N, C-alpha and C positions, 0 to 999 in steps of 0.2 A: 550468350548475348552477342548480337551482331552490331557492329559499329559501322555506320555509313560515313565514308570519307567524302566530303564535298569538295568540289573543285574550288581553287582560289585563282582568280583572274587578276592580272596586273595590267595597267594601262600606261603607255608612254605616248608623248607627242613628238612628231618629227615633221620636218619640212623637206619635201622633195622638189627638185628643180629640173626643168627641161626646156630647151629652146623649141621643142616640137609641139607643145600644148599642155593643157591641164591633165589630160588622161595620162600622158607620158610622165608628167611630174608625180602623179599619184603612184604609178607603177615604179618609178625610180625610188620613192620612199619605201615601198614594200620590198623591193628587191634588195635594197641596202639593209633593211631590218632583218631579212631572212639570212643574212650572212652571219649574224650573231644570236638571233632568237629562233626558238622552235615553238611549235604549237600555237601559231597565230590563229586566233579564232574569229576575229572581226576587225574591220577597218572602218572607221568613221571619218568622212571628209569634213573638216571643220571650216575651212576657209580657202579661198583662191585669191591670188594676187598676181600682178604682172610687174616686172621691172622694165622701166623705159630708159632708152638712151637715144638722144637725137630725134625725139618724137617717134621712135620706132619701138615696138615690143622687142626687148632683148631676151627676157627669160620669163617663163611661166612658173609659178610656185603654187604648191598645194600643201596646206597644213593638215596633217592627218593624225588621228589617234588610233593606235594599234592596241588591241586587247589580246593577251596571250596567257596560256595556263602557266602557273607557277609549278615547277617540277619539285617533287619531294625527293630528297637524297637518302 
């Protein structure tokens, strides 16, 4: 008898920030996640925001959802 082992995917939400723009904010979130997570399969961008100070854009933020495979031990 053959047993198929199906993948289990976990999802977490993160907020990346950058003064350089939304693309950099998304990349920041992914790069930080890669420091502790392996097997990231998909990234969904959920939301964008900017932080303002003195009527100027101070920081770009991106809220992302990362999907990664659960490792079996």
